[in-house]
N, CA, C, O and the ligand as a Tripos MOL2 file, in Angstrom:
@<TRIPOS>MOLECULE
protein
  269   267    68     0     0
PROTEIN
NO_CHARGES

@<TRIPOS>ATOM
      1 N          30.6420   70.6450   66.1840 N.3       1 MET1
      2 CA         31.4780   71.3150   67.1860 C.3       1 MET1
      3 C          30.7280   71.4130   68.5190 C.2       1 MET1
      4 O          31.2170   70.9730   69.5600 O.2       1 MET1
      5 N          29.5600   71.9850   68.4590 N.am      2 LYS2
      6 CA         28.8240   72.1660   69.7030 C.3       2 LYS2
      7 C          28.3560   70.8140   70.2740 C.2       2 LYS2
      8 O          28.3110   70.6180   71.4890 O.2       2 LYS2
      9 N          28.0170   69.9030   69.3770 N.am      3 ARG3
     10 CA         27.5590   68.6060   69.8470 C.3       3 ARG3
     11 C          28.6850   67.8850   70.6020 C.2       3 ARG3
     12 O          28.4490   67.2290   71.6160 O.2       3 ARG3
     13 N          29.8950   68.0210   70.0900 N.am      4 THR4
     14 CA         31.0310   67.3850   70.7580 C.3       4 THR4
     15 C          31.2450   67.9660   72.1500 C.2       4 THR4
     16 O          31.5110   67.2400   73.1080 O.2       4 THR4
     17 N          31.1290   69.2480   72.2420 N.am      5 GLU5
     18 CA         31.3190   69.8890   73.5500 C.3       5 GLU5
     19 C          30.2810   69.3970   74.5630 C.2       5 GLU5
     20 O          30.5920   69.1620   75.7310 O.2       5 GLU5
     21 N          29.0680   69.2500   74.0960 N.am      6 VAL6
     22 CA         28.0070   68.7800   74.9910 C.3       6 VAL6
     23 C          28.3030   67.3630   75.4610 C.2       6 VAL6
     24 O          28.1100   67.0440   76.6340 O.2       6 VAL6
     25 N          28.7650   66.5210   74.5610 N.am      7 MET7
     26 CA         29.0660   65.1420   74.9410 C.3       7 MET7
     27 C          30.1860   65.0870   75.9760 C.2       7 MET7
     28 O          30.1080   64.3240   76.9390 O.2       7 MET7
     29 N          31.2170   65.8860   75.7810 N.am      8 LYS8
     30 CA         32.3130   65.8980   76.7500 C.3       8 LYS8
     31 C          31.8230   66.3720   78.1220 C.2       8 LYS8
     32 O          32.1890   65.8090   79.1540 O.2       8 LYS8
     33 N          31.0120   67.3880   78.1140 N.am      9 ALA9
     34 CA         30.4920   67.9020   79.3730 C.3       9 ALA9
     35 C          29.6400   66.8420   80.0610 C.2       9 ALA9
     36 O          29.6890   66.6980   81.2830 O.2       9 ALA9
     37 N          28.8700   66.1110   79.2870 N.am     10 ALA10
     38 CA         28.0210   65.0780   79.8590 C.3      10 ALA10
     39 C          28.8630   63.9900   80.5110 C.2      10 ALA10
     40 O          28.5090   63.4850   81.5770 O.2      10 ALA10
     41 N          29.9650   63.6290   79.8850 N.am     11 GLU11
     42 CA         30.8200   62.5960   80.4690 C.3      11 GLU11
     43 C          31.3770   63.0480   81.8170 C.2      11 GLU11
     44 O          31.4190   62.2770   82.7760 O.2      11 GLU11
     45 N          31.7990   64.2940   81.8740 N.am     12 LEU12
     46 CA         32.3550   64.8100   83.1190 C.3      12 LEU12
     47 C          31.2970   64.8150   84.2110 C.2      12 LEU12
     48 O          31.5760   64.4460   85.3520 O.2      12 LEU12
     49 N          30.0970   65.2280   83.8700 N.am     13 ILE13
     50 CA         29.0220   65.2770   84.8560 C.3      13 ILE13
     51 C          28.7000   63.8790   85.3690 C.2      13 ILE13
     52 O          28.4950   63.6810   86.5660 O.2      13 ILE13
     53 N          28.6570   62.9310   84.4770 N.am     14 ILE14
     54 CA         28.3560   61.5570   84.8800 C.3      14 ILE14
     55 C          29.3960   61.0560   85.8770 C.2      14 ILE14
     56 O          29.0470   60.4170   86.8710 O.2      14 ILE14
     57 N          30.6490   61.3370   85.6210 N.am     15 GLU15
     58 CA         31.6930   60.8980   86.5460 C.3      15 GLU15
     59 C          31.5090   61.5320   87.9200 C.2      15 GLU15
     60 O          31.6750   60.8740   88.9480 O.2      15 GLU15
     61 N          31.1640   62.8170   87.9240 N.am     16 LYS16
     62 CA         31.0000   63.4980   89.2100 C.3      16 LYS16
     63 C          29.7930   62.9510   89.9710 C.2      16 LYS16
     64 O          29.8540   62.7650   91.1860 O.2      16 LYS16
     65 N          28.7160   62.6990   89.2660 N.am     17 ILE17
     66 CA         27.5200   62.1820   89.9260 C.3      17 ILE17
     67 C          27.7560   60.7650   90.4390 C.2      17 ILE17
     68 O          27.2420   60.3820   91.4900 O.2      17 ILE17
     69 N          28.5300   59.9990   89.6950 N.am     18 ASP18
     70 CA         28.7480   58.6070   90.0710 C.3      18 ASP18
     71 C          29.4260   58.4640   91.4370 C.2      18 ASP18
     72 O          29.0690   57.5980   92.2360 O.2      18 ASP18
     73 N          30.3870   59.3110   91.6780 N.am     19 ALA19
     74 CA         31.1430   59.1650   92.9090 C.3      19 ALA19
     75 C          30.4610   59.9130   94.0470 C.2      19 ALA19
     76 O          30.4770   61.1430   94.0930 O.2      19 ALA19
     77 N          29.8640   59.1610   94.9600 N.am     20 VAL20
     78 CA         29.1780   59.7650   96.1010 C.3      20 VAL20
     79 C          29.6970   59.1170   97.3810 C.2      20 VAL20
     80 O          29.7670   57.8920   97.4840 O.2      20 VAL20
     81 N          30.0490   59.9260   98.3260 N.am     21 THR21
     82 CA         30.5320   59.4230   99.6080 C.3      21 THR21
     83 C          29.5140   59.7180  100.7020 C.2      21 THR21
     84 O          28.8940   60.7820  100.7160 O.2      21 THR21
     85 N          29.3490   58.7740  101.6120 N.am     22 TYR22
     86 CA         28.4070   58.9220  102.7200 C.3      22 TYR22
     87 C          29.1800   59.1700  104.0160 C.2      22 TYR22
     88 O          30.1500   58.4740  104.3150 O.2      22 TYR22
     89 N          28.7420   60.1550  104.7670 N.am     23 CYS23
     90 CA         29.3930   60.4700  106.0330 C.3      23 CYS23
     91 C          28.6640   59.7440  107.1580 C.2      23 CYS23
     92 O          27.4550   59.8920  107.3350 O.2      23 CYS23
     93 N          29.4220   58.9620  107.9080 N.am     24 ASP24
     94 CA         28.8220   58.1710  108.9760 C.3      24 ASP24
     95 C          28.5010   59.0250  110.2050 C.2      24 ASP24
     96 O          27.7260   58.6010  111.0620 O.2      24 ASP24
     97 N          29.0700   60.1880  110.2980 N.am     25 ASP25
     98 CA         28.8620   61.0290  111.4800 C.3      25 ASP25
     99 C          27.6290   61.9090  111.3550 C.2      25 ASP25
    100 O          26.8200   61.9800  112.2810 O.2      25 ASP25
    101 N          27.4790   62.5810  110.2150 N.am     26 CYS26
    102 CA         26.3310   63.4750  110.0650 C.3      26 CYS26
    103 C          25.2970   62.9000  109.1000 C.2      26 CYS26
    104 O          24.3040   63.5550  108.7810 O.2      26 CYS26
    105 N          25.5370   61.6720  108.6380 N.am     27 LYS27
    106 CA         24.5570   60.9390  107.8220 C.3      27 LYS27
    107 C          24.1870   61.6670  106.5370 C.2      27 LYS27
    108 O          23.0460   61.6010  106.0800 O.2      27 LYS27
    109 N          25.1570   62.3570  105.9640 N.am     28 LYS28
    110 CA         24.8930   63.0580  104.7260 C.3      28 LYS28
    111 C          25.7330   62.4730  103.5970 C.2      28 LYS28
    112 O          26.7570   61.8270  103.8220 O.2      28 LYS28
    113 N          25.2680   62.7200  102.3850 N.am     29 GLU29
    114 CA         26.0210   62.3010  101.2150 C.3      29 GLU29
    115 C          26.6010   63.5310  100.5280 C.2      29 GLU29
    116 O          26.0080   64.6100  100.5400 O.2      29 GLU29
    117 N          27.7700   63.3420   99.9290 N.am     30 TYR30
    118 CA         28.3610   64.4510   99.1920 C.3      30 TYR30
    119 C          29.1690   63.9120   98.0220 C.2      30 TYR30
    120 O          29.4390   62.7140   97.9340 O.2      30 TYR30
    121 N          29.5550   64.8240   97.1140 N.am     31 ALA31
    122 CA         30.2800   64.4230   95.9150 C.3      31 ALA31
    123 C          31.7300   64.1020   96.2560 C.2      31 ALA31
    124 O          32.4700   64.9560   96.7430 O.2      31 ALA31
    125 N          32.1190   62.8720   95.9970 N.am     32 THR32
    126 CA         33.4640   62.4320   96.3570 C.3      32 THR32
    127 C          34.5370   63.2110   95.6100 C.2      32 THR32
    128 O          35.5640   63.5750   96.1820 O.2      32 THR32
    129 N          34.2890   63.4640   94.3190 N.am     33 VAL33
    130 CA         35.3180   64.1350   93.5320 C.3      33 VAL33
    131 C          35.5550   65.5630   94.0060 C.2      33 VAL33
    132 O          36.6380   66.1110   93.7990 O.2      33 VAL33
    133 N          34.5680   66.1620   94.6310 N.am     34 THR34
    134 CA         34.7140   67.5490   95.0730 C.3      34 THR34
    135 C          35.4330   67.6310   96.4120 C.2      34 THR34
    136 O          36.2730   68.5080   96.6120 O.2      34 THR34
    137 N          35.1090   66.7270   97.3260 N.am     35 TYR35
    138 CA         35.6080   66.8570   98.6930 C.3      35 TYR35
    139 C          36.5300   65.7340   99.1380 C.2      35 TYR35
    140 O          37.1610   65.8290  100.1910 O.2      35 TYR35
    141 N          36.6160   64.6670   98.3420 N.am     36 GLY36
    142 CA         37.4940   63.5620   98.7280 C.3      36 GLY36
    143 C          36.9360   62.7920   99.9160 C.2      36 GLY36
    144 O          35.7280   62.5700   99.9980 O.2      36 GLY36
    145 N          37.8050   62.3820  100.8410 N.am     37 ARG37
    146 CA         37.3600   61.5460  101.9540 C.3      37 ARG37
    147 C          36.9130   62.3600  103.1580 C.2      37 ARG37
    148 O          36.3610   61.7970  104.1040 O.2      37 ARG37
    149 N          37.1330   63.6550  103.1490 N.am     38 ILE38
    150 CA         36.7530   64.4890  104.2840 C.3      38 ILE38
    151 C          35.3580   65.0580  104.0570 C.2      38 ILE38
    152 O          35.0940   65.6880  103.0330 O.2      38 ILE38
    153 N          34.4680   64.8310  105.0190 N.am     39 CYS39
    154 CA         33.1040   65.3360  104.9020 C.3      39 CYS39
    155 C          33.0980   66.8620  104.9200 C.2      39 CYS39
    156 O          33.6900   67.4690  105.8130 O.2      39 CYS39
    157 N          32.4460   67.4830  103.9570 N.am     40 PRO40
    158 CA         32.4150   68.9490  103.9100 C.3      40 PRO40
    159 C          31.4830   69.5520  104.9640 C.2      40 PRO40
    160 O          31.5430   70.7540  105.2260 O.2      40 PRO40
    161 N          30.6320   68.7350  105.5650 N.am     41 TYR41
    162 CA         29.6680   69.2690  106.5380 C.3      41 TYR41
    163 C          30.2380   69.2680  107.9590 C.2      41 TYR41
    164 O          30.0830   70.2460  108.6910 O.2      41 TYR41
    165 N          30.8840   68.1930  108.3410 N.am     42 CYS42
    166 CA         31.3770   68.0920  109.7170 C.3      42 CYS42
    167 C          32.8640   67.7870  109.7760 C.2      42 CYS42
    168 O          33.4020   67.5690  110.8620 O.2      42 CYS42
    169 N          33.5450   67.7670  108.6260 N.am     43 LYS43
    170 CA         34.9890   67.5350  108.5470 C.3      43 LYS43
    171 C          35.3890   66.1560  109.0560 C.2      43 LYS43
    172 O          36.5500   65.9390  109.4030 O.2      43 LYS43
    173 N          34.4620   65.2400  109.1040 N.am     44 SER44
    174 CA         34.7670   63.9030  109.5830 C.3      44 SER44
    175 C          35.4840   63.0800  108.5170 C.2      44 SER44
    176 O          35.2950   63.2880  107.3180 O.2      44 SER44
    177 N          36.3080   62.1460  108.9760 N.am     45 GLU45
    178 CA         36.9380   61.2050  108.0540 C.3      45 GLU45
    179 C          36.2300   59.8570  108.0790 C.2      45 GLU45
    180 O          36.6360   58.9210  107.3890 O.2      45 GLU45
    181 N          35.1850   59.7640  108.8660 N.am     46 HIS46
    182 CA         34.4210   58.5200  108.9260 C.3      46 HIS46
    183 C          33.4360   58.4600  107.7660 C.2      46 HIS46
    184 O          32.2210   58.5050  107.9530 O.2      46 HIS46
    185 N          33.9870   58.3580  106.5790 N.am     47 THR47
    186 CA         33.1670   58.3750  105.3810 C.3      47 THR47
    187 C          33.4580   57.1530  104.5500 C.2      47 THR47
    188 O          34.5430   56.5790  104.6420 O.2      47 THR47
    189 N          32.5130   56.7530  103.7500 N.am     48 TRP48
    190 CA         32.7340   55.6180  102.8650 C.3      48 TRP48
    191 C          32.0050   55.8400  101.5620 C.2      48 TRP48
    192 O          30.9810   56.5200  101.4950 O.2      48 TRP48
    193 N          32.5680   55.2420  100.5270 N.am     49 LEU49
    194 CA         32.0480   55.4530   99.1870 C.3      49 LEU49
    195 C          30.7280   54.7150   98.9990 C.2      49 LEU49
    196 O          30.6660   53.4940   99.1480 O.2      49 LEU49
    197 N          29.6800   55.4540   98.6730 N.am     50 VAL50
    198 CA         28.3870   54.8370   98.4170 C.3      50 VAL50
    199 C          28.3760   54.2310   97.0260 C.2      50 VAL50
    200 O          27.9850   53.0810   96.8230 O.2      50 VAL50
    201 N          28.8140   55.0380   96.0810 N.am     51 ARG51
    202 CA         28.8790   54.5570   94.7070 C.3      51 ARG51
    203 C          29.8570   55.4200   93.9240 C.2      51 ARG51
    204 O          30.1120   56.5710   94.2790 O.2      51 ARG51
    205 N          30.3910   54.8580   92.8710 N.am     52 GLY52
    206 CA         31.3330   55.6080   92.0600 C.3      52 GLY52
    207 C          31.9070   54.7330   90.9750 C.2      52 GLY52
    208 O          31.7280   53.5150   90.9860 O.2      52 GLY52
    209 N          32.5810   55.3370   90.0580 N.am     53 ASN53
    210 CA         33.1860   54.5330   89.0090 C.3      53 ASN53
    211 C          34.4280   53.8300   89.5560 C.2      53 ASN53
    212 O          34.9230   54.1540   90.6360 O.2      53 ASN53
    213 N          34.9090   52.8730   88.7930 N.am     54 GLU54
    214 CA         36.0000   52.0430   89.3100 C.3      54 GLU54
    215 C          37.2610   52.8490   89.5840 C.2      54 GLU54
    216 O          37.9940   52.5720   90.5340 O.2      54 GLU54
    217 N          37.5040   53.8360   88.7570 N.am     55 PHE55
    218 CA         38.7100   54.6390   88.9370 C.3      55 PHE55
    219 C          38.6930   55.3440   90.2880 C.2      55 PHE55
    220 O          39.7000   55.3730   90.9970 O.2      55 PHE55
    221 N          37.5550   55.9030   90.6320 N.am     56 VAL56
    222 CA         37.4410   56.6200   91.9030 C.3      56 VAL56
    223 C          37.5360   55.6430   93.0630 C.2      56 VAL56
    224 O          38.1810   55.9410   94.0680 O.2      56 VAL56
    225 N          36.9050   54.4850   92.9420 N.am     57 ILE57
    226 CA         36.9480   53.4850   94.0150 C.3      57 ILE57
    227 C          38.3920   53.0520   94.2850 C.2      57 ILE57
    228 O          38.8100   52.9300   95.4360 O.2      57 ILE57
    229 N          39.1440   52.8230   93.2100 N.am     58 LYS58
    230 CA         40.5340   52.4050   93.3870 C.3      58 LYS58
    231 C          41.3350   53.4630   94.1240 C.2      58 LYS58
    232 O          42.0950   53.1500   95.0390 O.2      58 LYS58
    233 N          41.1640   54.7060   93.7260 N.am     59 GLU59
    234 CA         41.9120   55.7840   94.3600 C.3      59 GLU59
    235 C          41.6050   55.8640   95.8500 C.2      59 GLU59
    236 O          42.5100   56.0470   96.6640 O.2      59 GLU59
    237 N          40.3530   55.7300   96.2020 N.am     60 ILE60
    238 CA         39.9610   55.8580   97.6040 C.3      60 ILE60
    239 C          40.4500   54.6690   98.4170 C.2      60 ILE60
    240 O          40.9040   54.8470   99.5470 O.2      60 ILE60
    241 N          40.3700   53.4730   97.8750 N.am     61 GLU61
    242 CA         40.8510   52.3070   98.6100 C.3      61 GLU61
    243 C          42.3440   52.4040   98.8710 C.2      61 GLU61
    244 O          42.8150   52.0230   99.9420 O.2      61 GLU61
    245 N          43.0810   52.9050   97.9130 N.am     62 ALA62
    246 CA         44.5280   53.0280   98.0710 C.3      62 ALA62
    247 C          44.8680   54.0210   99.1760 C.2      62 ALA62
    248 O          45.8430   53.8400   99.9050 O.2      62 ALA62
    249 N          44.0620   55.0650   99.2950 N.am     63 ALA63
    250 CA         44.3530   56.0950  100.2800 C.3      63 ALA63
    251 C          43.7520   55.7370  101.6340 C.2      63 ALA63
    252 O          44.0060   56.4210  102.6250 O.2      63 ALA63
    253 N          42.9610   54.6740  101.6810 N.am     64 ASP64
    254 CA         42.2220   54.3460  102.8920 C.3      64 ASP64
    255 C          42.8290   53.1540  103.6370 C.2      64 ASP64
    256 O          42.1900   52.5940  104.5270 O.2      64 ASP64
    257 N          44.0270   52.7720  103.2890 N.am     65 GLU65
    258 CA         44.6370   51.6060  103.9050 C.3      65 GLU65
    259 C          44.9520   51.8640  105.3700 C.2      65 GLU65
    260 O          45.5450   52.8810  105.7310 O.2      65 GLU65
    261 N          44.5400   50.9200  106.2010 N.am     66 GLU66
    262 CA         44.8460   51.0390  107.6280 C.3      66 GLU66
    263 C          45.7390   49.8840  108.0210 C.2      66 GLU66
    264 O          45.3200   48.7300  107.9310 O.2      66 GLU66
    265 N          46.9180   50.1480  108.4400 N.am     67 CYS67
    266 CA         47.8740   49.1000  108.7920 C.3      67 CYS67
    267 C          48.0210   49.0330  110.3150 C.2      67 CYS67
    268 O          48.7840   48.2120  110.8260 O.2      67 CYS67
    269 ZN         29.8000   64.5930  108.0710 Zn       68 ZN68
@<TRIPOS>BOND
     1     1     2 1
     2     2     3 1
     3     3     4 2
     4     3     5 am
     5     5     6 1
     6     6     7 1
     7     7     8 2
     8     7     9 am
     9     9    10 1
    10    10    11 1
    11    11    12 2
    12    11    13 am
    13    13    14 1
    14    14    15 1
    15    15    16 2
    16    15    17 am
    17    17    18 1
    18    18    19 1
    19    19    20 2
    20    19    21 am
    21    21    22 1
    22    22    23 1
    23    23    24 2
    24    23    25 am
    25    25    26 1
    26    26    27 1
    27    27    28 2
    28    27    29 am
    29    29    30 1
    30    30    31 1
    31    31    32 2
    32    31    33 am
    33    33    34 1
    34    34    35 1
    35    35    36 2
    36    35    37 am
    37    37    38 1
    38    38    39 1
    39    39    40 2
    40    39    41 am
    41    41    42 1
    42    42    43 1
    43    43    44 2
    44    43    45 am
    45    45    46 1
    46    46    47 1
    47    47    48 2
    48    47    49 am
    49    49    50 1
    50    50    51 1
    51    51    52 2
    52    51    53 am
    53    53    54 1
    54    54    55 1
    55    55    56 2
    56    55    57 am
    57    57    58 1
    58    58    59 1
    59    59    60 2
    60    59    61 am
    61    61    62 1
    62    62    63 1
    63    63    64 2
    64    63    65 am
    65    65    66 1
    66    66    67 1
    67    67    68 2
    68    67    69 am
    69    69    70 1
    70    70    71 1
    71    71    72 2
    72    71    73 am
    73    73    74 1
    74    74    75 1
    75    75    76 2
    76    75    77 am
    77    77    78 1
    78    78    79 1
    79    79    80 2
    80    79    81 am
    81    81    82 1
    82    82    83 1
    83    83    84 2
    84    83    85 am
    85    85    86 1
    86    86    87 1
    87    87    88 2
    88    87    89 am
    89    89    90 1
    90    90    91 1
    91    91    92 2
    92    91    93 am
    93    93    94 1
    94    94    95 1
    95    95    96 2
    96    95    97 am
    97    97    98 1
    98    98    99 1
    99    99   100 2
   100    99   101 am
   101   101   102 1
   102   102   103 1
   103   103   104 2
   104   103   105 am
   105   105   106 1
   106   106   107 1
   107   107   108 2
   108   107   109 am
   109   109   110 1
   110   110   111 1
   111   111   112 2
   112   111   113 am
   113   113   114 1
   114   114   115 1
   115   115   116 2
   116   115   117 am
   117   117   118 1
   118   118   119 1
   119   119   120 2
   120   119   121 am
   121   121   122 1
   122   122   123 1
   123   123   124 2
   124   123   125 am
   125   125   126 1
   126   126   127 1
   127   127   128 2
   128   127   129 am
   129   129   130 1
   130   130   131 1
   131   131   132 2
   132   131   133 am
   133   133   134 1
   134   134   135 1
   135   135   136 2
   136   135   137 am
   137   137   138 1
   138   138   139 1
   139   139   140 2
   140   139   141 am
   141   141   142 1
   142   142   143 1
   143   143   144 2
   144   143   145 am
   145   145   146 1
   146   146   147 1
   147   147   148 2
   148   147   149 am
   149   149   150 1
   150   150   151 1
   151   151   152 2
   152   151   153 am
   153   153   154 1
   154   154   155 1
   155   155   156 2
   156   155   157 am
   157   157   158 1
   158   158   159 1
   159   159   160 2
   160   159   161 am
   161   161   162 1
   162   162   163 1
   163   163   164 2
   164   163   165 am
   165   165   166 1
   166   166   167 1
   167   167   168 2
   168   167   169 am
   169   169   170 1
   170   170   171 1
   171   171   172 2
   172   171   173 am
   173   173   174 1
   174   174   175 1
   175   175   176 2
   176   175   177 am
   177   177   178 1
   178   178   179 1
   179   179   180 2
   180   179   181 am
   181   181   182 1
   182   182   183 1
   183   183   184 2
   184   183   185 am
   185   185   186 1
   186   186   187 1
   187   187   188 2
   188   187   189 am
   189   189   190 1
   190   190   191 1
   191   191   192 2
   192   191   193 am
   193   193   194 1
   194   194   195 1
   195   195   196 2
   196   195   197 am
   197   197   198 1
   198   198   199 1
   199   199   200 2
   200   199   201 am
   201   201   202 1
   202   202   203 1
   203   203   204 2
   204   203   205 am
   205   205   206 1
   206   206   207 1
   207   207   208 2
   208   207   209 am
   209   209   210 1
   210   210   211 1
   211   211   212 2
   212   211   213 am
   213   213   214 1
   214   214   215 1
   215   215   216 2
   216   215   217 am
   217   217   218 1
   218   218   219 1
   219   219   220 2
   220   219   221 am
   221   221   222 1
   222   222   223 1
   223   223   224 2
   224   223   225 am
   225   225   226 1
   226   226   227 1
   227   227   228 2
   228   227   229 am
   229   229   230 1
   230   230   231 1
   231   231   232 2
   232   231   233 am
   233   233   234 1
   234   234   235 1
   235   235   236 2
   236   235   237 am
   237   237   238 1
   238   238   239 1
   239   239   240 2
   240   239   241 am
   241   241   242 1
   242   242   243 1
   243   243   244 2
   244   243   245 am
   245   245   246 1
   246   246   247 1
   247   247   248 2
   248   247   249 am
   249   249   250 1
   250   250   251 1
   251   251   252 2
   252   251   253 am
   253   253   254 1
   254   254   255 1
   255   255   256 2
   256   255   257 am
   257   257   258 1
   258   258   259 1
   259   259   260 2
   260   259   261 am
   261   261   262 1
   262   262   263 1
   263   263   264 2
   264   263   265 am
   265   265   266 1
   266   266   267 1
   267   267   268 2
@<TRIPOS>SUBSTRUCTURE
     1 MET1         2 RESIDUE 1 A MET
     2 LYS2         6 RESIDUE 1 A LYS
     3 ARG3        10 RESIDUE 1 A ARG
     4 THR4        14 RESIDUE 1 A THR
     5 GLU5        18 RESIDUE 1 A GLU
     6 VAL6        22 RESIDUE 1 A VAL
     7 MET7        26 RESIDUE 1 A MET
     8 LYS8        30 RESIDUE 1 A LYS
     9 ALA9        34 RESIDUE 1 A ALA
    10 ALA10       38 RESIDUE 1 A ALA
    11 GLU11       42 RESIDUE 1 A GLU
    12 LEU12       46 RESIDUE 1 A LEU
    13 ILE13       50 RESIDUE 1 A ILE
    14 ILE14       54 RESIDUE 1 A ILE
    15 GLU15       58 RESIDUE 1 A GLU
    16 LYS16       62 RESIDUE 1 A LYS
    17 ILE17       66 RESIDUE 1 A ILE
    18 ASP18       70 RESIDUE 1 A ASP
    19 ALA19       74 RESIDUE 1 A ALA
    20 VAL20       78 RESIDUE 1 A VAL
    21 THR21       82 RESIDUE 1 A THR
    22 TYR22       86 RESIDUE 1 A TYR
    23 CYS23       90 RESIDUE 1 A CYS
    24 ASP24       94 RESIDUE 1 A ASP
    25 ASP25       98 RESIDUE 1 A ASP
    26 CYS26      102 RESIDUE 1 A CYS
    27 LYS27      106 RESIDUE 1 A LYS
    28 LYS28      110 RESIDUE 1 A LYS
    29 GLU29      114 RESIDUE 1 A GLU
    30 TYR30      118 RESIDUE 1 A TYR
    31 ALA31      122 RESIDUE 1 A ALA
    32 THR32      126 RESIDUE 1 A THR
    33 VAL33      130 RESIDUE 1 A VAL
    34 THR34      134 RESIDUE 1 A THR
    35 TYR35      138 RESIDUE 1 A TYR
    36 GLY36      142 RESIDUE 1 A GLY
    37 ARG37      146 RESIDUE 1 A ARG
    38 ILE38      150 RESIDUE 1 A ILE
    39 CYS39      154 RESIDUE 1 A CYS
    40 PRO40      158 RESIDUE 1 A PRO
    41 TYR41      162 RESIDUE 1 A TYR
    42 CYS42      166 RESIDUE 1 A CYS
    43 LYS43      170 RESIDUE 1 A LYS
    44 SER44      174 RESIDUE 1 A SER
    45 GLU45      178 RESIDUE 1 A GLU
    46 HIS46      182 RESIDUE 1 A HIS
    47 THR47      186 RESIDUE 1 A THR
    48 TRP48      190 RESIDUE 1 A TRP
    49 LEU49      194 RESIDUE 1 A LEU
    50 VAL50      198 RESIDUE 1 A VAL
    51 ARG51      202 RESIDUE 1 A ARG
    52 GLY52      206 RESIDUE 1 A GLY
    53 ASN53      210 RESIDUE 1 A ASN
    54 GLU54      214 RESIDUE 1 A GLU
    55 PHE55      218 RESIDUE 1 A PHE
    56 VAL56      222 RESIDUE 1 A VAL
    57 ILE57      226 RESIDUE 1 A ILE
    58 LYS58      230 RESIDUE 1 A LYS
    59 GLU59      234 RESIDUE 1 A GLU
    60 ILE60      238 RESIDUE 1 A ILE
    61 GLU61      242 RESIDUE 1 A GLU
    62 ALA62      246 RESIDUE 1 A ALA
    63 ALA63      250 RESIDUE 1 A ALA
    64 ASP64      254 RESIDUE 1 A ASP
    65 GLU65      258 RESIDUE 1 A GLU
    66 GLU66      262 RESIDUE 1 A GLU
    67 CYS67      266 RESIDUE 1 A CYS
    68 ZN68       269 GROUP 0 **** ****
């Protein structure tokens, strides 16, 4: 029981750590899953995904379309 809970928690943590966004304005990195595309430090939208799992990358690319 407890071992299963630990494994689930570990999976969630890994996903959160994987997705990191870099802010081009204040040159900081932050957790993509927590703040999305808006930088929590300077509220800039000039951010790009440094690394993340494929699911997160797909979501961000879809929302980042510039026509
Ligand atoms: Zn910023």
